[in-house]
C-alpha positions in Angstrom: 109.9 103.5 109.3 111.9 100.9 108.1 114.6 101.2 105.4 113.0 99.6 102.4 113.8 98.8 98.5 112.0 100.9 96.3 110.4 97.8 94.8 108.7 94.8 96.8 108.0 91.9 94.8 105.8 93.8 91.5 104.7 96.8 93.5 106.3 100.2 93.5 106.3 101.8 96.9 105.2 105.4 97.1 104.6 106.6 100.7 104.2 105.0 104.3 100.6 105.5 105.2 100.6 103.6 108.7 102.3 101.7 111.1 101.6 99.4 114.0 103.3 97.3 116.7 104.0 94.7 114.1 103.3 96.0 110.5 104.0 99.1 108.0 101.7 100.1 105.6 102.5 101.7 102.6 100.8 103.1 99.4 102.1 101.3 96.4 101.5 100.8 92.7 101.8 97.6 90.6 104.7 98.0 88.2 102.5 97.0 85.2 99.0 97.8 86.3 100.3 101.5 87.5 96.8 102.9 87.5 95.9 101.3 90.5 97.1 102.2 93.9 97.1 99.5 96.8 98.1 99.5 100.1 101.2 97.2 100.8 101.2 95.8 104.5 104.8 94.7 105.7 105.6 92.6 108.5 108.3 94.0 110.6 108.8 91.6 113.4 110.0 88.2 112.7 109.0 85.9 115.5 107.2 82.6 114.9 103.9 83.7 116.3 103.7 87.2 114.7 104.6 85.3 111.4 101.9 82.6 112.0 99.1 85.4 112.5 100.1 87.6 109.5 99.8 84.4 107.3 96.5 83.3 109.2 94.8 86.7 108.4 96.1 86.7 104.5 94.7 83.0 104.4 91.2 84.0 106.3 91.0 87.8 104.3 91.5 85.7 101.0 88.5 83.7 101.5 86.3 86.7 101.7 84.9 89.0 98.7 82.3 91.5 100.1 82.0 95.2 99.0 82.1 96.1 102.7 85.4 94.2 103.7 88.9 95.3 102.6 90.1 92.9 99.6 93.1 91.0 99.9 95.0 91.0 96.4 98.2 89.4 96.7 100.8 88.0 99.3 104.5 87.3 99.3 107.9 87.4 100.9 111.1 89.5 100.5 114.6 88.8 101.9 114.8 91.5 104.3 117.9 92.5 106.7 120.0 90.2 109.0 118.9 87.5 106.2 115.3 87.4 107.7 112.4 86.6 105.7 109.9 89.7 105.3 106.2 88.9 104.9 103.8 91.1 103.3 100.2 91.1 101.8 98.6 93.5 99.4 95.1 94.9 100.0 92.6 97.4 98.7 93.5 101.0 99.2 90.8 103.0 100.5 91.1 106.6 100.5 89.5 108.1 103.5 90.4 107.0 107.2 89.0 105.0 109.9 85.6 105.4 112.0 87.7 106.3 114.9 89.7 109.0 113.4 86.2 110.2 112.1 84.5 110.2 115.6 87.7 111.9 116.8 87.0 115.0 114.7 83.2 115.1 114.8 82.2 113.1 118.3 79.4 111.7 117.2 77.8 111.0 113.7 74.3 111.9 112.3 71.9 109.1 113.0 71.2 108.3 109.2 75.1 107.8 108.8 75.5 105.6 111.9 72.8 103.4 110.6 74.3 103.1 107.4 78.0 102.2 108.7 76.4 99.7 111.1 74.2 98.2 108.3 77.3 97.8 106.1 79.4 96.2 108.7 76.8 93.9 109.8 76.5 92.7 105.9 80.3 92.1 106.0 80.0 90.3 109.3 77.4 88.3 108.0 79.2 87.3 104.8 82.4 86.4 106.7 80.3 84.2 109.0 78.7 82.3 106.2 82.4 81.6 105.2 83.1 80.3 108.9 85.0 83.5 109.9 84.7 85.3 113.2 86.4 88.8 113.3 86.7 89.1 117.0 87.7 92.6 117.1 85.1 95.2 115.5 86.0 98.2 116.7 85.8 101.8 115.1 89.7 101.6 114.5 88.9 98.6 112.2 86.4 99.9 110.2 87.7 102.3 107.0 85.3 105.1 105.6 85.7 106.0 101.9 86.3 109.6 101.7 84.3 110.0 98.4 81.6 107.5 98.8 81.0 107.2 102.4 81.1 103.1 102.0 82.1 101.5 105.3 84.6 98.3 105.1 85.9 95.9 107.6 89.8 95.2 107.9 92.2 93.7 109.9 91.3 90.0 110.3 94.7 89.7 112.5 92.8 87.9 115.3 89.8 86.3 113.3 89.0 83.0 114.1 87.9 79.9 112.0 86.0 77.8 114.5 86.9 74.4 112.7 90.7 75.1 112.2 91.9 77.8 114.7 95.6 79.0 116.0 94.3 80.9 119.0 94.1 79.6 122.5 90.2 78.7 123.1 90.7 79.7 126.9 91.6 83.6 125.7 89.8 86.4 125.1 90.9 88.7 122.0 89.3 91.9 121.0 88.2 95.0 122.7 86.2 94.1 126.0 83.9 96.8 125.7 82.5 95.8 122.4 82.5 92.3 123.0 78.8 90.7 123.1 77.6 89.0 126.3 76.7 86.1 124.4 80.5 85.3 124.2 81.3 81.8 125.8 83.6 81.4 128.8 86.0 79.9 126.8 86.6 82.5 124.0 83.8 80.8 122.0 82.6 83.8 120.2 79.1 83.5 118.8 77.4 84.6 115.9 74.2 85.9 118.3 76.7 88.1 120.0 76.7 90.5 116.9 73.5 92.4 118.2 75.4 93.9 121.3 77.9 95.6 119.2 
């Protein structure tokens, strides 16, 4: 994990809870609202494309308010090593794990649980589409399952697309090919009707 100060912005870091190719996620608490745990996602690369996508993910997530979508609380920057500016977002902390982790343990879900997860994620996608946002990477790794309630939440809008204003190249295809719908256009124009194939 990256060596970080004990606090970033208004948030006190507690422990690392995840790491990807471009970011780290830390469990944190607000200095004044200490009873609320949050997940602080810190961008650990500094190339222009990664920064642009990280900012875009926060911008899109900030437009969404739904019980089955991980909520964005805050966004900011800090001065990091070598005088780089590091970007971070503060999101809802979900105690549990991903659907992928759950499937690795259980191999499959009981039918009623699988249907419940599918319905919740479909509702999340419907809300995003109503806001003009296409996720484009719906996969078990991007679905969180809350441990206590079993609530399913969609996360990671890093390659999501706003059809009106997009930074992605329209001739490219993103996401997990195995899960993409057959109604995806030849130039990468994802259509809402493709959801029925997920």
